[in-house]
C-alpha positions in Angstrom: -29.0 63.7 40.3 -27.4 62.0 37.4 -27.9 63.2 33.9 -27.5 61.3 30.5 -23.7 61.1 29.6 -24.7 61.1 26.1 -26.0 64.8 26.3 -23.3 66.9 24.4 -24.2 70.7 24.7 -26.7 72.0 27.0 -28.8 71.3 30.1 -32.2 72.6 30.7 -32.9 73.1 34.5 -36.5 73.8 35.5 -38.5 73.5 38.8 -41.8 72.2 39.3 -44.5 72.7 41.8 -47.9 70.8 42.1 -51.0 71.2 44.5 -51.2 67.7 44.9 -49.1 64.7 45.6 -47.3 63.2 42.5 -44.7 61.0 41.6 -41.6 61.0 39.2 -43.5 58.9 36.4 -46.4 61.4 36.5 -44.2 64.3 36.0 -42.4 62.6 33.0 -45.7 61.5 31.5 -47.0 65.0 31.7 -43.9 66.2 30.0 -44.2 64.1 26.9 -48.3 64.4 26.9 -48.6 67.9 27.1 -45.8 69.0 24.7 -46.8 66.3 22.1 -47.7 68.1 18.7 -47.1 71.5 20.4 -43.7 72.1 18.7 -44.1 70.3 15.5 -42.8 67.1 14.2 -39.2 68.2 14.2 -39.3 69.0 17.8 -41.5 66.2 19.2 -39.9 64.8 22.5 -40.3 61.1 21.8 -38.7 61.3 18.3 -35.8 63.8 19.7 -35.2 61.2 22.6 -35.1 58.1 20.0 -32.7 59.7 18.0 -30.4 60.8 20.8 -30.8 64.6 20.3 -32.0 64.9 23.9 -31.0 62.6 26.7 -33.0 60.9 29.6 -35.4 63.2 31.4 -34.5 63.3 35.0 -37.0 64.2 37.6 -36.5 64.7 41.3 -39.8 65.2 43.2 -40.8 65.3 46.9 -44.1 65.7 48.6 -45.0 67.8 51.8 -48.2 68.8 53.3 -50.2 67.7 50.3 -48.0 69.3 47.9 -45.1 68.5 45.8 -42.0 70.3 44.5 -39.0 69.1 42.4 -36.6 69.8 39.7 -36.6 68.6 36.0 -33.2 68.1 34.2 -33.2 67.6 30.3 -29.8 67.1 28.4 -30.0 68.5 25.1 -27.7 68.1 22.0 -29.9 70.5 19.8 -28.6 74.1 18.8 -29.3 77.1 21.1 -32.4 78.0 19.4 -34.1 74.8 19.5 -32.9 74.1 23.1 -34.5 77.4 24.1 -37.8 76.6 22.3 -37.9 73.3 24.1 -37.2 74.9 27.4 -39.9 77.4 26.9 -42.2 74.6 25.9 -42.0 73.1 29.6 -43.4 76.1 31.1 -46.9 75.3 29.3 -47.4 72.3 31.5 -50.3 73.2 33.8 -51.3 69.8 35.1 -49.6 66.7 36.4 -52.2 63.9 36.7 -55.2 65.4 38.5 -53.1 68.1 40.0 -52.4 71.8 39.0 -48.9 72.5 38.5 -46.5 75.3 37.6 -43.1 74.9 35.6 -40.4 77.4 35.6 -37.0 77.1 33.8 -34.4 78.2 36.1 -31.4 77.9 33.5 -30.0 76.6 30.2 -26.3 75.6 31.1 -23.6 75.3 28.4 -22.1 71.7 29.5 -19.2 72.2 27.3 -18.2 75.5 29.1 -18.5 73.7 32.3 -16.5 70.9 30.9 -13.9 73.5 29.6 -13.7 75.1 33.1 -13.1 71.8 34.8 -10.4 71.0 32.1 -8.8 74.4 32.8 -9.0 73.8 36.5 -7.4 70.3 36.3 -4.7 71.5 33.9 -3.7 74.1 36.4 -3.4 71.4 39.2 -1.4 69.3 36.8 0.8 72.1 35.8 1.6 73.2 39.4 2.5 69.6 40.1 4.8 69.6 37.2 6.5 72.7 38.1 6.9 71.6 41.5 8.5 68.3 40.6 10.6 70.3 38.1 11.7 72.9 40.9 12.4 69.9 43.3 14.6 68.3 40.8 16.5 71.6 40.3 16.9 72.2 44.0 18.2 68.5 44.7 20.5 69.0 41.8 21.7 72.4 43.2 22.1 70.9 46.6 23.9 67.9 45.4 26.5 70.0 43.7 27.0 72.3 46.3 27.4 69.6 48.9 30.1 67.9 46.8 31.8 71.3 46.6 31.7 71.9 50.3 33.0 68.4 51.1 35.8 68.9 48.7 36.6 72.1 50.7 36.7 70.7 54.2 40.3 69.9 55.2 41.6 67.6 57.9 43.6 69.9 60.2 46.5 69.1 62.7 47.5 65.8 64.5 44.1 65.3 65.5 42.7 65.6 62.1 40.0 68.0 62.8 37.5 69.1 60.1 38.0 72.7 59.1 37.5 75.2 56.4 40.5 75.8 53.9 41.2 79.1 55.5 42.1 78.0 59.0 45.9 77.3 58.4 46.4 81.1 57.1 43.7 83.1 58.9 44.5 85.1 62.0 41.0 84.6 63.4 39.1 81.3 63.5 35.6 80.0 64.5 35.5 76.9 66.9 32.5 74.8 66.4 31.2 71.5 67.6 31.0 69.3 64.6 31.9 68.6 60.9 28.2 69.5 59.9 28.7 72.9 61.4 31.8 73.4 59.4 30.0 72.4 56.1 27.0 74.9 57.0 29.4 77.8 57.4 31.3 76.9 54.3 28.0 76.8 52.5 27.6 80.6 53.1 31.3 81.5 52.3 32.7 81.3 55.9 36.1 79.3 55.5 37.8 79.7 58.8 35.6 77.3 61.0 37.1 74.3 62.8 35.4 71.6 64.9 36.2 70.2 68.1 34.5 66.8 67.2 33.3 66.1 70.6 33.3 67.3 74.1 37.0 66.7 75.0 38.9 69.6 73.4 41.7 68.3 71.1 45.3 69.6 71.5 45.0 71.2 68.1 42.4 73.5 69.4 44.3 74.6 72.5 47.4 75.3 70.4 45.5 77.4 67.9 44.0 79.4 70.6 47.2 80.6 71.6 48.1 81.9 68.3 44.9 83.2 66.7 41.9 85.4 67.7 39.3 82.6 68.5 35.5 82.8 68.4 33.4 80.1 70.1 30.4 79.4 68.0 28.3 76.7 69.7 24.8 75.4 69.6 22.1 76.9 71.6 21.5 73.9 74.0 22.9 72.4 76.9 25.5 70.5 75.0 26.9 73.7 73.8 26.9 74.9 77.3 29.3 72.0 78.3 31.6 72.3 75.4 31.9 75.9 76.1 32.7 75.5 79.6 35.5 73.0 78.7 36.8 75.4 76.1 37.1 78.2 78.6 38.9 76.0 80.9 41.6 74.7 78.6 41.8 77.3 75.6 42.5 80.8 75.2 39.0 81.8 73.8 38.5 85.5 72.8 34.8 85.7 71.7 31.6 83.8 72.2 28.7 83.5 69.8 25.8 81.2 70.4 23.2 79.8 68.2 19.7 80.9 69.0 18.2 78.6 71.9 17.0 75.3 70.7 18.8 75.7 67.2 22.1 74.0 66.2 24.9 75.6 64.2 24.5 73.2 61.3 20.8 74.1 60.7 21.2 78.0 60.8 20.4 80.2 57.9 22.9 82.9 56.5 21.0 85.6 58.1 20.9 83.6 61.5 24.7 82.9 61.2 25.5 86.6 60.5 23.4 87.9 63.6 24.9 85.3 65.9 28.4 86.2 64.8 27.6 89.9 64.9 26.3 89.6 68.4 29.5 87.6 69.7 30.8 89.0 73.0 34.2 89.4 74.5 34.8 86.1 76.7 35.0 88.0 80.0 32.0 89.9 79.2 30.1 86.6 78.7 31.4 84.9 81.6 30.2 87.6 83.9 26.8 88.2 82.2 26.2 84.3 82.4 27.7 84.0 85.9 29.8 81.0 84.5 31.6 79.1 87.1 34.8 77.8 85.4 36.2 75.8 88.5 39.7 74.7 88.0 41.8 74.1 85.1 42.9 70.6 84.4 46.3 71.0 85.6 44.7 72.0 89.1 45.6 75.7 88.7 42.7 78.4 88.7 41.6 79.5 85.2 43.3 82.9 84.2 41.1 85.6 84.3 40.8 87.6 80.9 40.8 91.1 82.7 41.6 94.3 81.1 45.2 94.8 80.9 47.1 96.5 83.8 48.1 100.1 83.0 51.3 100.2 81.5 53.9 103.2 82.1 53.9 105.6 79.4 57.5 105.7 78.9 59.3 102.3 77.9 62.6 103.4 76.5 64.3 100.1 77.5 62.3 98.0 75.3 62.9 97.8 71.5 60.2 98.0 68.9 60.4 94.3 68.2 60.0 93.5 72.1 57.1 95.8 72.3 55.5 94.3 69.3 56.2 90.6 70.5 54.3 91.7 73.9 51.3 93.4 72.2 50.9 90.4 69.9 50.8 87.9 72.7 48.2 90.0 74.6 46.1 90.6 71.3 46.7 94.5 71.8 47.5 97.5 69.7 49.5 100.5 71.0 49.7 104.2 70.1 53.2 105.8 70.3 54.7 109.0 70.3 58.3 109.7 70.1 58.9 106.0 71.1 56.9 106.2 74.1 53.5 104.2 74.6 50.6 106.8 75.0 47.8 104.1 74.9 47.2 100.6 74.6 43.8 99.4 72.7 42.4 95.7 72.8 42.6 94.6 69.1 39.0 93.9 68.8 38.1 97.6 69.5 41.2 99.1 67.6 39.2 100.9 64.8 36.8 102.5 66.8 39.2 103.5 69.7 41.7 104.9 67.2 38.9 107.0 65.6 37.7 108.5 68.9 41.1 108.8 70.6 42.4 112.2 71.7 45.9 111.0 72.1 48.6 112.6 69.6 50.7 109.7 68.0 53.1 109.2 65.5 53.4 105.2 65.4 50.9 102.4 65.6 51.8 98.9 66.8 49.2 96.2 66.3 49.5 92.5 66.6 46.8 92.3 63.8 46.7 93.0 60.2 47.1 96.3 58.7 44.0 96.7 56.5 43.0 99.7 54.1 40.4 101.0 56.7 43.2 100.9 59.5 45.5 102.9 57.4 42.8 105.5 56.1 41.9 106.1 60.0 45.4 106.3 61.1 46.6 108.7 58.4 43.5 111.0 59.6 44.9 110.9 62.9 48.4 112.0 62.0 50.0 108.7 62.3 53.2 108.2 60.2 54.0 104.5 60.8 52.2 101.4 61.4 53.8 98.1 62.6 51.6 94.9 62.2 51.6 91.2 62.1 51.2 91.4 58.3 49.9 93.8 55.6 46.5 93.1 54.2 44.9 94.3 51.0 46.2 97.9 51.2 45.8 99.7 47.8 46.2 103.4 48.7 49.0 103.7 51.2 49.7 107.4 52.1 53.1 108.6 50.6 54.2 109.9 54.1 53.1 106.8 56.0 55.4 103.9 56.4 53.9 100.3 56.8 56.1 97.6 58.6 55.6 93.9 59.4 57.1 92.2 62.4 59.7 90.6 60.1 60.8 94.2 59.0 61.1 95.2 62.9 64.9 95.1 64.1 65.2 93.3 67.3 
């Protein structure tokens, strides 16, 4: 039901019932007729309407089974007291035409309060839109700057000009991914030792790197990732395999998904066995080498110098515990810390093809080891005074 747009303050809402069939003009006439002179000249409905202090009286009436029911709406710009008196006067109407009637005021609504609430609700919507726009602008700005920095950090590596993180040349371990977008996503989360194969044909650069570094293949969780992995296993020396969740690509993973995938990486021989991968033949028609566990070595190796032992261990990505110049145990590099911690072998020297880290020094010292020979010395800030740390360059051939 429409109300007078000029009504400024209150809305009187009343219901009406009659014992006969009546129409809207009958109800409006009864309102004016039966309140005339009832409230004095100051509250005469006709004068109030002419002066605009009350709006157009709206009546909605319907008849059924010989009776009529409806609703009366009267907009008012009078004050609260005058409006209440006018509303009460409506309940004195007891006839509409020839029919008995009953009028009951349901409510007097503060139109301004309703308008204020509408303003508040709309203001909330507009504010949310403004905040969302501001947030989007902020996110876009951060993303633009971050991508610019990431792109600057991507280097072109090797004769194949492969996209790579800035740490690939100097890192002992690298992550091989499929494309440039994968490298950029890893850079986004601070992982700077990734390099991309850029296609299904594995570049010579990757093959050569795999001979010198510890390599983790981190590939998409789809059929394309399966194909690239199979070729990598045929032509390169891969040490670990990590996969994105099924149906996901590395370039779209979140930090949490990346960390979880890399944490769950498997040694390559375990991955091949678990997934029953048939590697076929190498491209030079020779069988693919099996990455089996090292054959047991004799515990006495007096004929080899420390330099020769180190070179052999480095090629096989192993470490060795020695006692009085003799090898007492060989350990894969990826299990070194845990194996030394749980080893029951008595040793005075540790030779490793990896980096000498603070953690390795601490655990070796607890086991009574006095000398460590490694590929290079990492960030060791607390070396025991009774322990000697050497690199491969320091070892006499």
